[in-house]
C-alpha positions as CSV (number, residue, x, y, z in Angstrom):
1,X,-4.7,18.5,-1.8
2,X,-7.1,18.3,1.1
3,X,-5.8,19.6,4.5
4,X,-6.8,16.8,6.8
5,X,-5.7,18.7,9.8
6,X,-8.4,21.3,9.3
7,X,-11.1,20.4,11.9
8,X,-14.0,22.8,11.5
9,X,-13.9,25.0,8.4
10,X,-15.2,28.5,8.9
11,X,-18.5,29.4,7.3
12,X,-18.1,31.2,4.1
13,X,-18.0,34.9,4.9
14,X,-20.3,35.9,2.0
15,X,-23.0,33.3,2.9
16,X,-23.0,34.5,6.5
17,X,-23.2,38.2,5.5
18,X,-26.2,37.5,3.1
19,X,-28.1,35.6,5.8
20,X,-27.5,38.5,8.2
21,X,-28.8,41.1,5.8
22,X,-31.8,39.1,4.6
23,X,-33.5,38.8,8.0
24,X,-33.9,41.0,11.0
25,X,-32.0,40.0,14.0
26,X,-35.0,38.6,15.9
27,X,-36.0,36.5,12.8
28,X,-32.6,35.0,12.1
29,X,-32.7,31.2,12.5
30,X,-30.7,29.3,15.1
31,X,-27.5,27.8,13.6
32,X,-29.0,24.3,13.6
33,X,-31.9,25.4,11.4
34,X,-29.7,27.1,8.7
35,X,-29.3,25.4,5.4
36,X,-25.9,23.9,4.8
37,X,-24.2,22.3,1.8
38,X,-23.6,19.1,3.8
39,X,-22.6,17.7,7.2
40,X,-19.3,16.0,6.2
41,X,-16.3,17.9,7.4
42,X,-12.7,17.7,6.2
43,X,-11.2,16.5,9.5
44,X,-8.6,13.9,9.9
45,X,-6.9,12.5,13.1
46,X,-4.5,13.9,15.6
47,X,-2.6,10.6,15.3
48,X,-0.1,11.0,12.5
49,X,-0.2,7.3,11.6
50,X,-4.0,7.1,11.5
51,X,-4.1,10.3,9.5
52,X,-1.7,8.7,7.0
53,X,-3.9,5.6,6.7
54,X,-6.9,7.9,6.0
55,X,-4.9,9.7,3.3
56,X,-3.9,6.3,1.9
57,X,-7.6,5.4,1.6
58,X,-8.5,8.7,0.1
59,X,-5.7,8.4,-2.4
60,X,-7.2,5.1,-3.8
61,X,-10.3,7.0,-4.9
62,X,-8.3,8.0,-8.1
63,X,-8.5,4.4,-9.3
64,X,-11.9,3.4,-7.8
65,X,-10.9,2.0,-4.4
66,X,-12.9,4.5,-2.3
67,X,-15.0,7.6,-2.3
68,X,-13.9,10.8,-0.6
69,X,-17.3,11.3,1.0
70,X,-17.4,7.8,2.6
71,X,-13.8,8.1,3.8
72,X,-14.5,11.4,5.5
73,X,-17.8,10.2,7.0
74,X,-15.9,7.1,8.4
75,X,-13.3,9.4,9.9
76,X,-16.0,11.2,11.9
77,X,-17.0,7.9,13.5
78,X,-13.6,6.5,14.3
79,X,-11.9,7.3,17.6
80,X,-8.5,8.9,17.2
81,X,-5.6,6.4,17.6
82,X,-7.9,3.5,18.6
83,X,-7.3,0.6,16.2
84,X,-10.5,-1.3,17.3
85,X,-12.6,1.6,16.3
86,X,-11.1,1.8,12.9
87,X,-11.5,-1.9,12.3
88,X,-15.2,-1.9,13.4
89,X,-16.1,1.1,11.2
90,X,-14.3,-0.1,8.1
91,X,-15.7,-3.6,8.5
92,X,-19.2,-2.3,8.7
93,X,-18.6,-0.1,5.6
94,X,-17.2,-3.1,3.7
95,X,-20.1,-5.3,4.6
96,X,-22.5,-2.6,3.5
97,X,-20.6,-2.0,0.2
98,X,-20.4,-5.8,-0.5
99,X,-24.1,-6.3,0.1
100,X,-24.9,-3.4,-2.2
101,X,-22.7,-4.8,-4.9
102,X,-24.3,-8.2,-4.6
103,X,-27.8,-6.7,-5.0
104,X,-26.7,-4.7,-8.0
105,X,-25.2,-7.8,-9.6
106,X,-28.4,-9.8,-9.1
107,X,-30.3,-6.9,-10.8
108,X,-28.0,-7.1,-13.8
109,X,-26.1,-3.9,-13.2
110,X,-22.7,-5.3,-13.9
111,X,-20.7,-2.0,-14.0
112,X,-22.2,-0.7,-10.7
113,X,-21.6,-4.1,-9.0
114,X,-18.0,-4.2,-10.2
115,X,-17.3,-0.7,-8.9
116,X,-18.9,-1.4,-5.5
117,X,-17.0,-4.8,-5.1
118,X,-13.8,-2.9,-5.7
119,X,-14.6,-0.4,-3.0
120,X,-15.6,-3.1,-0.6
121,X,-12.3,-4.9,-1.3
122,X,-10.4,-1.9,-0.3
123,X,-12.5,-1.3,2.8
124,X,-11.9,-4.8,4.0
125,X,-8.1,-4.2,3.4
126,X,-8.3,-1.0,5.5
127,X,-9.9,-3.0,8.3
128,X,-7.4,-5.8,7.9
129,X,-4.5,-3.3,8.4
130,X,-5.4,-2.3,11.9
131,X,-6.7,-5.8,13.0
132,X,-4.1,-7.6,15.2
133,X,-2.2,-10.2,13.2
134,X,-2.8,-12.9,15.9
135,X,-6.6,-12.2,15.8
136,X,-8.4,-14.8,13.6
137,X,-10.4,-11.9,12.2
138,X,-7.3,-10.5,10.5
139,X,-7.1,-13.4,8.0
140,X,-10.9,-13.4,7.6
141,X,-10.9,-9.7,6.6
142,X,-8.0,-10.3,4.2
143,X,-9.8,-13.2,2.6
144,X,-13.0,-11.1,2.2
145,X,-10.9,-8.4,0.5
146,X,-9.6,-11.0,-2.0
147,X,-13.1,-12.4,-2.5
148,X,-14.5,-9.0,-3.3
149,X,-11.6,-8.3,-5.7
150,X,-12.2,-11.5,-7.6
151,X,-15.9,-10.6,-7.9
152,X,-14.9,-7.1,-9.2
153,X,-12.6,-8.5,-11.9
154,X,-14.8,-11.4,-12.9
155,X,-14.8,-11.7,-16.7
156,X,-11.6,-9.8,-17.1
157,X,-8.2,-11.2,-18.0
158,X,-7.1,-11.7,-14.4
159,X,-5.7,-15.1,-13.4
160,X,-5.2,-16.4,-9.9
161,X,-1.6,-17.8,-9.6
162,X,0.0,-19.7,-6.8
163,X,3.8,-19.9,-6.7
164,X,5.2,-22.9,-4.9
165,X,7.6,-21.9,-2.1
166,X,8.9,-24.8,0.0
167,X,5.9,-26.6,1.3
168,X,3.6,-23.6,0.9
169,X,2.2,-21.5,-1.9
170,X,2.4,-17.8,-2.4
171,X,-0.7,-16.0,-4.0
172,X,-0.3,-13.9,-7.1
173,X,-2.3,-12.5,-9.9
174,X,-1.4,-12.5,-13.6
175,X,-3.2,-9.9,-15.7
176,X,-2.9,-9.8,-19.5
177,X,-2.9,-6.3,-21.1
178,X,-6.2,-5.3,-22.6
179,X,-4.6,-4.9,-26.0
180,X,-3.7,-8.6,-26.0
181,X,-6.9,-9.9,-27.3
182,X,-8.1,-11.6,-30.5
183,X,-5.4,-12.0,-33.1
184,X,-2.9,-10.3,-30.9
185,X,-3.3,-12.7,-27.9
186,X,0.0,-14.3,-27.0
187,X,2.2,-11.9,-28.9
188,X,5.3,-11.1,-26.7
189,X,4.9,-7.8,-25.0
190,X,6.2,-5.7,-22.1
191,X,5.6,-7.0,-18.6
192,X,5.7,-5.4,-15.2
193,X,6.2,-7.4,-12.0
194,X,4.8,-5.6,-8.9
195,X,5.6,-6.3,-5.3
196,X,4.3,-4.3,-2.3
197,X,5.7,-4.2,1.2
198,X,4.9,-4.6,4.9
199,X,1.2,-4.0,4.9
200,X,0.3,-3.5,1.2
201,X,-1.7,-6.2,-0.5
202,X,-2.0,-7.6,-4.1
203,X,-5.4,-5.9,-4.4
204,X,-4.2,-2.5,-3.2
205,X,-1.2,-2.8,-5.6
206,X,-3.7,-3.4,-8.5
207,X,-5.4,-0.1,-7.5
208,X,-2.2,2.0,-6.9
209,X,-0.1,1.0,-9.9
210,X,-1.6,-2.1,-11.6
211,X,-4.4,-0.2,-13.4
212,X,-2.0,2.5,-14.5
213,X,0.3,0.0,-16.0
214,X,-2.5,-1.9,-17.8
215,X,-3.7,1.4,-19.3
216,X,-0.2,1.7,-20.8
217,X,-0.2,-1.8,-22.3
218,X,1.8,-3.8,-19.7
219,X,1.1,-7.4,-18.8
220,X,1.2,-7.7,-15.0
221,X,2.3,-10.1,-12.3
222,X,1.3,-9.0,-8.9
223,X,3.2,-11.2,-6.5
224,X,3.9,-11.5,-2.8
225,X,6.4,-13.3,-0.4
226,X,6.7,-14.7,3.1
227,X,5.6,-12.3,5.8
228,X,3.5,-10.2,3.5
229,X,-0.3,-9.6,4.1
230,X,-1.5,-11.9,1.3
231,X,0.8,-14.7,2.4
232,X,-0.4,-14.5,6.0
233,X,-4.1,-15.0,4.9
234,X,-3.4,-18.6,4.0
235,X,0.0,-19.2,5.7
236,X,-0.3,-18.0,9.3
237,X,3.0,-17.8,11.1
238,X,5.0,-17.4,7.8
239,X,7.6,-14.8,8.7
240,X,9.6,-12.4,6.5
241,X,12.9,-13.6,5.1
242,X,15.8,-11.4,4.0
243,X,16.5,-13.5,0.9
244,X,13.7,-12.2,-1.3
245,X,15.7,-13.2,-4.4
246,X,14.2,-16.7,-3.9
247,X,10.7,-15.2,-4.3
248,X,11.9,-13.1,-7.3
249,X,13.2,-16.1,-9.1
250,X,9.9,-17.9,-8.8
251,X,8.1,-14.8,-10.2
252,X,10.5,-14.4,-13.1
253,X,10.4,-18.1,-13.9
254,X,6.6,-17.8,-14.1
255,X,6.4,-14.8,-16.4
256,X,9.3,-15.8,-18.7
257,X,7.6,-19.2,-19.3
258,X,4.5,-17.4,-20.7
259,X,4.5,-16.7,-24.4
260,X,3.1,-13.2,-23.8
261,X,6.4,-12.1,-22.2
262,X,9.1,-10.3,-24.2
263,X,12.2,-11.1,-22.1
264,X,13.9,-7.9,-23.2
265,X,11.1,-5.8,-21.6
266,X,10.6,-7.2,-18.1
267,X,10.5,-4.6,-15.4
268,X,10.3,-5.0,-11.6
269,X,8.7,-2.4,-9.2
270,X,8.8,-2.5,-5.4
271,X,6.6,-0.4,-3.2
272,X,7.4,0.5,0.5
273,X,9.2,-2.5,2.0
274,X,8.9,-3.7,-1.6
275,X,11.6,-1.2,-2.4
276,X,14.0,-3.5,-0.4
277,X,12.5,-6.7,-1.9
278,X,12.8,-5.5,-5.5
279,X,16.3,-4.1,-5.0
280,X,17.4,-7.4,-3.4
281,X,15.9,-9.3,-6.3
282,X,17.5,-7.2,-9.0
283,X,20.9,-7.5,-7.3
284,X,20.7,-11.3,-8.0
285,X,18.6,-11.4,-11.2
286,X,20.0,-10.2,-14.5
287,X,16.7,-11.2,-16.0
288,X,15.2,-7.9,-14.6
289,X,15.7,-5.4,-17.4
290,X,14.4,-2.3,-15.5
291,X,14.0,-1.6,-11.8
292,X,11.7,0.9,-10.0
293,X,12.4,1.2,-6.3
294,X,9.7,3.2,-4.4
295,X,11.6,3.9,-2.2
296,X,15.1,2.3,-2.6
297,X,15.6,0.7,0.8
298,X,19.0,-0.9,1.1
299,X,19.1,-1.3,4.9
300,X,15.8,-2.2,6.4
301,X,17.1,-2.2,10.0
302,X,18.3,1.4,9.7
303,X,15.1,2.4,7.9
304,X,12.9,0.9,10.7
305,X,15.0,2.3,13.5
306,X,14.5,5.8,12.0
307,X,10.7,5.1,12.0
308,X,10.7,4.6,15.8
309,X,13.4,7.2,16.6
310,X,15.9,4.9,18.2
311,X,17.5,1.4,17.7
312,X,15.6,-1.2,19.7
313,X,18.4,-3.7,18.9
314,X,20.6,-1.8,21.4
315,X,18.1,-1.6,24.2
316,X,19.0,-3.5,27.5
317,X,17.3,-6.8,27.8
318,X,15.6,-5.6,31.0
319,X,13.8,-3.0,28.9
320,X,12.8,-5.3,26.1
321,X,9.1,-5.9,25.4
322,X,8.1,-9.5,24.9
323,X,5.2,-10.6,23.0
324,X,3.4,-11.8,26.1
325,X,4.0,-8.4,27.8
326,X,2.2,-6.2,25.2
327,X,-1.4,-6.6,26.5
328,X,-0.3,-5.7,30.0
329,X,1.2,-2.3,29.0
330,X,-1.1,0.5,30.1
331,X,-2.4,3.0,27.6
332,X,-0.7,5.8,29.5
333,X,2.7,4.2,28.8
334,X,2.2,3.0,25.2
335,X,-0.9,3.9,23.2
336,X,-3.1,1.0,21.8
337,X,-2.1,1.8,18.2
338,X,1.6,1.6,19.0
339,X,1.2,-1.6,21.0
340,X,-0.6,-3.3,18.0
341,X,2.1,-2.1,15.6
342,X,4.8,-3.6,18.0
343,X,2.9,-6.9,18.2
344,X,2.5,-7.2,14.4
345,X,6.2,-6.5,13.8
346,X,7.4,-9.1,16.4
347,X,5.1,-11.8,15.0
348,X,5.8,-11.1,11.3
349,X,9.5,-11.1,11.9
350,X,9.1,-14.5,13.5
351,X,10.5,-13.4,16.9
352,X,9.4,-13.2,20.6
353,X,10.3,-9.7,21.5
354,X,10.7,-6.2,20.1
355,X,14.5,-6.2,20.5
356,X,14.8,-9.6,18.8
357,X,12.7,-8.3,15.9
358,X,15.1,-5.5,15.3
359,X,18.1,-7.8,15.7
360,X,16.6,-9.9,12.9
361,X,16.1,-6.8,10.8
362,X,19.9,-6.3,10.6
363,X,19.9,-9.2,8.1
364,X,17.6,-7.3,5.7
365,X,20.1,-5.3,3.7
366,X,21.7,-5.1,0.2
367,X,25.5,-4.5,0.5
368,X,27.5,-2.4,-1.9
369,X,28.6,-5.4,-4.0
370,X,24.9,-6.3,-4.4
371,X,24.0,-2.8,-5.5
372,X,26.9,-2.7,-8.0
373,X,25.5,-6.0,-9.4
374,X,22.3,-4.1,-10.5
375,X,23.2,-3.5,-14.1
376,X,19.8,-2.6,-15.5
377,X,18.4,0.9,-15.7
378,X,16.9,2.0,-12.4
379,X,14.5,4.6,-11.2
380,X,14.6,5.7,-7.5
381,X,11.4,7.3,-6.1
382,X,11.2,9.0,-2.7
383,X,9.0,11.6,-1.0
384,X,10.6,14.7,0.4
385,X,8.5,14.3,3.5
386,X,9.7,10.7,4.3
387,X,12.5,11.8,6.6
388,X,16.3,11.8,6.6
389,X,17.0,8.1,6.5
390,X,14.9,7.2,3.4
391,X,16.5,10.2,1.6
392,X,20.0,9.0,2.7
393,X,19.3,5.5,1.5
394,X,18.2,6.9,-1.8
395,X,21.5,8.7,-2.1
396,X,23.4,5.6,-1.4
397,X,21.4,3.7,-4.0
398,X,22.2,6.4,-6.6
399,X,25.9,6.4,-5.8
400,X,26.4,2.6,-5.8
401,X,24.1,0.8,-8.3
402,X,26.1,-0.5,-11.3
403,X,23.7,0.6,-14.1
404,X,22.2,3.9,-15.2
405,X,20.0,5.4,-12.5
406,X,17.5,8.3,-12.3
407,X,15.8,9.8,-9.3
408,X,12.6,11.7,-8.6
409,X,11.9,13.3,-5.2
410,X,8.2,14.0,-4.8
411,X,7.3,17.3,-3.2
412,X,4.5,18.8,-1.0
413,X,3.4,21.0,-3.9
414,X,2.7,17.8,-5.9
415,X,0.7,16.4,-2.9
416,X,2.9,13.4,-3.1
417,X,5.7,14.0,-0.5
418,X,4.5,11.2,1.8
419,X,5.5,7.5,1.8
420,X,4.6,5.8,-1.5
421,X,2.9,9.0,-2.7
422,X,-0.5,7.8,-1.5
423,X,-1.9,11.4,-1.8
424,X,-1.3,11.5,-5.5
425,X,-1.0,8.0,-7.0
426,X,-1.8,9.1,-10.5
427,X,1.2,11.5,-10.6
428,X,3.5,8.8,-9.1
429,X,2.3,6.4,-11.8
430,X,2.9,9.0,-14.5
431,X,6.5,9.5,-13.3
432,X,7.3,5.8,-13.1
433,X,5.3,4.5,-16.1
434,X,6.5,7.3,-18.5
435,X,10.1,6.6,-17.5
436,X,9.5,2.9,-18.2
437,X,7.7,3.6,-21.5
438,X,10.6,5.7,-22.8
439,X,13.1,3.1,-21.7
440,X,11.4,0.2,-23.4
441,X,10.7,2.2,-26.5
442,X,14.4,2.5,-27.1
């Protein structure tokens, strides 16, 4: 695994020695004139959050969502901990990649165009992540990500789906397994429903686990719910709700109405906040025949309080931060990155202040009765580096769920100890998909 905290790697000792022996001292070239392998350096960010986002982007290279070289070159141009700098650089990269894909498509290079569109899709997603949720550019970047994704999968068995939710519609993608073609088309097969979390998108989920599932013969439904990034692109102001079982019911109704679906082999996987969404859905839905929670979040309030290091729901009203206060907080008191994260949470929880957002989060939980109601086999995934609270919630999940359950704790040696195993997606997919294959085979 790359060490993104190594700022300037030392010159190789042997190369330096050879150069020194080959030329007399007075003839040795100045350092700038010496030949080098390249100018890109493996250097991340001092900001832990921005470093994580860089690793997240690097991790997607495994399934064609980025290139290591471009990511590291971008990192050199981005100012540490400054969201606007990240957005500007990733937007420029996405525009360049999209333009390149368009030219290649016009020249008839379908494979190259498809690959470049997928990279552009993921670059737009990275820019969308750090763009303020109240900024109109946020939704535009998200729509561009979707547009590039659809260009990348044109001609494949990917269908745009919209699930009716109240007076709105929630975007989704249905993808038929590649083996389901010709005479086999429509034959009932195994299906995986995938839902991401707070800032993941449908397109990123395709990259992180969707392609791995397709390679193993699963039909896919990538779906989203209120408050999630994809829903915000077309439904601004639509806030998160605790009752994600309503969204799960719509998704299950959809896949079970399709003739390709074998109802005995329907699995549900939740990623990040999606670990809560999927667990909540499975606690209400016996139609889920297998659950993968990555990670198993049963109390979103406690989880988020651990993320900031205290419980904002308990702060005095006089110390609360209102939405209208955020832009007036000096950088010396709260860094720009943290302010933007606060604003996004307040808005997406449908509240007016930081304290109110955390009070609302108290409703996002699965109680013990709900956990005991999960009768299907379950797999709990968590990274050893995620912290005490996620590990504790995983333990509670293991003790309480009503059906058989297995756990995998990803380690630093695997390069997957972080949240959602972004540093080693292929290994995470191997753990989860192999478990599911063995389960459905029996």
